[in-house]
C-alpha positions as MATLAB code, in Angstrom:
seq = 'MRIAVLGGSGFIGPRVMRRLVDHGHEVHCMDIAPDAPALDPLRDRVTVTRGDITLMDDVVEALTLSKPDRVLNLAYALGAGEADPHPQVRLNILGMDNCFEAARLLGIRRVVYASSLAVYGPQRLHGEKAVTEDDLCLGTGIYAVSKIYNEHQAEWYNRAFDMAITGVRPANITGPDKLRGSMNHVQCQVLPARDEPARFPYADTMTLPLHVDDIAEVFLRVTLAEETHHAIYNSGGNSVSLAELAAIVREYLPDADIAFDEDAGGRDASGLFLMDNSRLVEEFEVEYAPFAERVLQTINDVRRAEGLPEVG';
ca = [
      -4.579   -7.166  -21.459;
      -7.681   -5.752  -19.770;
      -7.402   -5.019  -16.043;
     -10.068   -3.908  -13.566;
      -8.850   -1.886  -10.594;
     -11.206   -1.643   -7.635;
     -10.568    1.394   -5.458;
      -8.212    3.177   -7.825;
      -8.501    6.742   -6.512;
      -6.418    6.254   -3.378;
      -2.738    6.727   -2.672;
      -1.396    3.752   -4.624;
      -4.066    3.180   -7.293;
      -3.373    6.057   -9.701;
       0.328    5.181   -9.814;
      -0.379    1.540  -10.611;
      -2.924    2.441  -13.283;
      -0.516    4.885  -14.926;
       2.078    2.118  -15.188;
      -0.479   -0.291  -16.596;
      -1.568    2.046  -19.388;
       2.059    3.012  -20.075;
       2.662   -0.700  -20.691;
      -0.194   -0.744  -23.199;
      -2.903   -2.364  -21.084;
      -6.575   -1.396  -21.009;
      -7.614   -0.284  -17.521;
     -11.086    0.009  -16.024;
     -11.403    1.593  -12.580;
     -14.380    1.201  -10.254;
     -14.328    3.608   -7.342;
     -16.838    5.029   -4.897;
     -15.371    8.480   -5.637;
     -15.091    8.619   -9.446;
     -14.648   12.410   -9.380;
     -11.596   12.245   -7.089;
      -8.891   14.702   -8.230;
      -6.280   11.940   -8.068;
      -7.912   10.381  -11.136;
      -7.879   13.569  -13.238;
      -4.538   12.923  -14.999;
      -5.802    9.499  -16.112;
      -9.311   10.259  -17.307;
      -8.424   10.183  -21.002;
      -6.561    6.893  -20.586;
      -8.634    4.917  -18.056;
     -12.354    4.098  -17.992;
     -13.683    5.235  -14.603;
     -17.080    4.196  -13.231;
     -18.740    4.677   -9.878;
     -19.223    1.621   -7.718;
     -19.249    0.575   -4.074;
     -17.214   -2.546   -3.368;
     -19.386   -3.298   -0.335;
     -22.332   -3.829   -2.733;
     -22.091   -7.113   -4.614;
     -24.267   -5.866   -7.477;
     -21.883   -2.957   -8.101;
     -18.859   -5.234   -8.252;
     -20.538   -7.766  -10.549;
     -21.766   -4.984  -12.840;
     -18.325   -3.360  -13.035;
     -16.582   -6.641  -13.849;
     -19.293   -7.711  -16.284;
     -18.953   -4.479  -18.242;
     -15.156   -4.362  -18.204;
     -14.581   -8.082  -18.891;
     -11.112   -8.033  -17.330;
      -8.352  -10.601  -17.566;
      -7.134   -9.496  -14.126;
      -8.649   -7.827  -11.074;
      -6.581   -5.665   -8.725;
      -8.318   -4.774   -5.457;
      -6.953   -1.658   -3.759;
     -10.213   -0.746   -2.012;
      -9.696   -0.860    1.747;
     -10.027    1.334    4.836;
      -6.651    2.520    6.117;
      -6.095    4.501    9.285;
      -9.661    4.249   10.574;
     -10.210    4.301   14.311;
     -11.259    1.454   16.557;
     -14.348    3.188   17.971;
     -16.701    1.856   15.287;
     -15.499   -1.289   13.504;
     -18.509   -1.636   11.222;
     -17.324    0.538    8.293;
     -13.975   -1.260    8.275;
     -15.615   -4.678    8.400;
     -17.879   -3.786    5.475;
     -15.061   -2.429    3.333;
     -12.112   -4.620    4.292;
     -13.884   -7.967    4.729;
     -17.233   -7.853    2.921;
     -15.697   -5.795    0.111;
     -12.887   -8.281   -0.346;
     -15.355  -11.163   -0.319;
     -17.446   -9.411   -2.979;
     -14.324   -8.999   -5.095;
     -13.330  -12.660   -4.858;
     -16.862  -13.986   -5.315;
     -17.654  -11.740   -8.284;
     -14.413  -12.828   -9.949;
     -15.314  -16.479   -9.355;
     -18.806  -16.084  -10.745;
     -17.485  -14.402  -13.884;
     -14.646  -16.850  -14.442;
     -11.834  -14.410  -13.652;
      -9.140  -16.576  -12.128;
      -6.366  -14.031  -11.465;
      -6.980  -11.534   -8.652;
      -4.385   -9.454   -6.787;
      -5.100   -7.647   -3.525;
      -3.363   -5.581   -0.858;
      -2.732   -7.172    2.503;
      -0.419   -5.365    4.971;
       2.621   -5.657    7.213;
       0.098   -5.056   10.017;
      -0.716   -8.774    9.958;
       2.549   -9.467   11.818;
       1.918   -7.164   14.767;
       4.742   -5.206   16.434;
       8.366   -6.150   15.905;
       8.886   -7.049   19.573;
       6.688  -10.125   19.089;
       9.158  -11.505   16.545;
      12.468  -10.451   18.081;
      15.225   -8.702   16.167;
      14.729  -10.716   12.979;
      13.292   -9.979    9.573;
       9.962  -11.752    9.289;
       9.246  -13.984    6.309;
       5.885  -14.905    4.844;
       5.977  -18.089    6.931;
       6.148  -16.277   10.272;
       3.093  -16.093   12.495;
       0.551  -13.334   11.928;
       0.231  -11.823   15.411;
      -1.408   -8.507   14.584;
      -4.354   -7.205   16.585;
      -6.758   -4.372   15.965;
      -9.496   -4.184   13.354;
      -7.247   -3.393   10.401;
      -4.674   -6.093   11.152;
      -7.197   -8.869   11.773;
      -9.171   -7.821    8.688;
      -6.063   -8.313    6.567;
      -5.359  -11.646    8.234;
      -8.906  -12.708    7.404;
      -8.473  -11.497    3.798;
      -5.561  -13.888    3.444;
      -7.710  -16.739    4.752;
     -10.439  -15.748    2.280;
      -7.968  -15.851   -0.594;
      -6.579  -19.196    0.535;
     -10.071  -20.687    0.616;
     -10.988  -19.447   -2.876;
      -7.698  -20.706   -4.278;
      -8.222  -24.121   -2.741;
     -11.963  -24.495   -3.317;
     -12.180  -23.068   -6.844;
      -8.635  -23.338   -8.228;
      -8.344  -19.575   -8.434;
      -5.021  -17.743   -8.557;
      -5.481  -15.001   -5.981;
      -2.267  -13.323   -4.833;
      -1.732  -10.889   -1.970;
       1.039   -8.375   -1.285;
       1.919   -7.243    2.233;
       3.075   -3.636    1.767;
       5.332   -1.992    4.333;
       4.762    1.598    5.574;
       4.098    3.190    2.198;
       5.427    6.723    2.045;
       5.155    9.612   -0.373;
       4.199   13.269   -0.728;
       0.420   12.891   -0.824;
      -0.253   10.210    1.777;
      -3.019   11.228    4.194;
      -3.933    8.098    6.184;
      -2.340    5.166    7.901;
       1.194    5.278    9.289;
       2.186    8.922    9.042;
       5.271    9.662   11.147;
       7.648    8.747    8.314;
       5.580   10.905    5.947;
       5.481   13.919    8.257;
       9.229   13.663    8.851;
       9.706   14.368    5.128;
       6.691   16.436    4.121;
       6.590   19.003    6.934;
      10.260   20.052    6.568;
       9.761   20.153    2.784;
       7.088   22.789    3.420;
       9.490   24.626    5.757;
       7.258   23.630    8.669;
       8.432   22.139   11.986;
       8.027   18.431   12.748;
       8.011   17.018   16.264;
       7.837   13.415   17.452;
       7.782   11.734   20.883;
      10.810    9.436   20.399;
      13.883    9.593   18.196;
      14.319    5.821   18.265;
      10.828    4.979   16.981;
      11.369    2.531   14.148;
       9.505    2.420   10.861;
       9.650    0.535    7.557;
       8.980    3.063    4.798;
       8.730    2.116    1.134;
       8.087    4.766   -1.494;
       4.711    4.609   -3.203;
       6.334    4.370   -6.651;
       8.160    1.236   -5.533;
       5.026   -0.514   -4.270;
       3.179    0.547   -7.428;
       5.825   -1.288   -9.451;
       5.361   -4.358   -7.243;
       1.608   -4.394   -7.844;
       2.206   -3.942  -11.571;
       4.492   -6.971  -11.809;
       2.387   -9.223   -9.617;
      -0.817   -8.271  -11.436;
       0.613   -8.951  -14.878;
       1.996  -12.362  -13.914;
       0.159  -15.309  -15.451;
       0.826  -17.318  -12.295;
       2.700  -16.680   -9.074;
       4.764  -19.198   -7.156;
       3.204  -18.147   -3.861;
      -0.113  -16.762   -2.619;
       1.422  -13.977   -0.495;
       4.495  -11.732   -0.747;
       6.251   -9.329    1.616;
       7.133   -6.021    0.026;
      10.131   -5.319    2.234;
      11.137   -1.749    2.951;
      13.781    0.497    4.492;
      14.212   -0.067    8.217;
      15.040    3.293    9.799;
      14.470    5.152   13.031;
      12.862    8.562   12.868;
      16.212   10.042   13.926;
      17.906    8.318   10.979;
      15.177    9.515    8.633;
      15.577   13.064    9.988;
      19.302   12.874    9.237;
      18.559   11.959    5.606;
      16.115   14.852    5.324;
      18.710   17.261    6.729;
      21.149   16.208    3.996;
      18.834   18.064    1.617;
      17.297   20.573    4.048;
      20.060   21.437    6.542;
      17.801   23.828    8.454;
      14.915   21.346    8.796;
      13.209   21.811   12.160;
      12.744   18.192   13.259;
      12.614   17.663   17.032;
      12.086   14.776   19.445;
      10.780   14.865   23.001;
      12.956   11.912   24.034;
      15.876   10.082   22.449;
      14.793    6.625   23.636;
      11.527    4.942   24.470;
       9.887    4.323   21.106;
      11.630    1.245   19.760;
       9.749   -1.313   21.860;
       6.421    0.237   20.885;
       7.277    0.342   17.162;
       5.372   -1.634   14.594;
       7.087   -4.139   12.357;
      10.358   -2.781   10.969;
      12.281   -5.854    9.794;
      10.756   -7.638    6.787;
      12.342  -10.175    4.449;
      11.246   -9.797    0.824;
      13.569  -12.304   -0.830;
      10.565  -14.230   -2.166;
       9.396  -11.165   -4.096;
      12.881  -10.180   -5.250;
      13.762  -13.644   -6.540;
      10.537  -14.207   -8.452;
       9.856  -10.716   -9.791;
      13.381   -9.265   -9.902;
      12.257   -6.251   -7.901;
      14.960   -3.690   -7.193;
      13.985   -0.564   -5.270;
      15.504    2.861   -5.772;
      17.944    3.950   -3.028;
      15.899    5.252   -0.123;
      17.776    8.557    0.120;
      16.848    9.254   -3.504;
      13.208    8.559   -2.706;
      13.360   10.971    0.247;
      14.713   13.669   -2.074;
      11.976   12.860   -4.581;
       9.307   13.264   -1.892;
      10.797   16.546   -0.674;
      10.902   18.032   -4.162;
       7.420   16.764   -5.058;
       6.123   18.637   -2.024;
       8.153   21.765   -2.743;
       6.958   21.941   -6.340;
       3.361   21.651   -5.174;
       3.952   24.428   -2.626;
       5.707   26.715   -5.104;
       9.023   26.404   -3.267;
      12.453   25.975   -4.894;
      13.640   22.401   -5.308;
      16.683   21.162   -3.423;
      19.475   18.677   -4.032;
];
């Protein structure tokens, strides 16, 4: 199968593309940064071209040349500020529209894209329950409303043109090389792994981390599916407080310097941390690695990169 990945040089993209080629598929990647170091290990296995998803001509050209059976869109702005919404609107909304429209024009029915848990808004709006895909999307802020709009875009294309566009709502994706977006769960692992101190305002701040390898497997399975039963899927994740995450880290790094200014005060201000993913599990038989093992994996990935001895 031939698959086009838009925005493949980011945090998730290289891991998905590696899985795709390991499964014997032909992968073409269009990215605005084709020389990104993250793509270096894949250059002899993946065709990489430069293209800007905010430019319709670039997207059409990339898909025309690659002739894919599937399109996976991982090009989006994550962690950008609210001061200037225009770059986010161009990338997250216009870019997504270019992806869907180019696929329609070229007769590519199956498209998969990344939405986000941000569409739900903070947990306090939903009570102490795990949200399902049928719960209200109450997120605010440019990123959240962009993702909500993406889902409306996909719904319209599916209805108007009988396309099969599927979205995944990832949780707080975590891993050793994440640089943008939700970062407290990353810093709680990465800084101690470097033997550096980590400090946070509240011990009871909640988060929903999911290791990047796990979400890469989700995107692999959803992308390869001929059809999906639903248009949107929750990824699920591991609901933990930062204090609980610190305790896991200290199992492997007993001397980890992780401190909190206050024990309580962060839970009510936390983002979404309870997410039901039974829809995904039942249809795609997804089974994530134990979270503690993923924390150890992240710690040792960082320590290898820093030339430090592995632990555990």
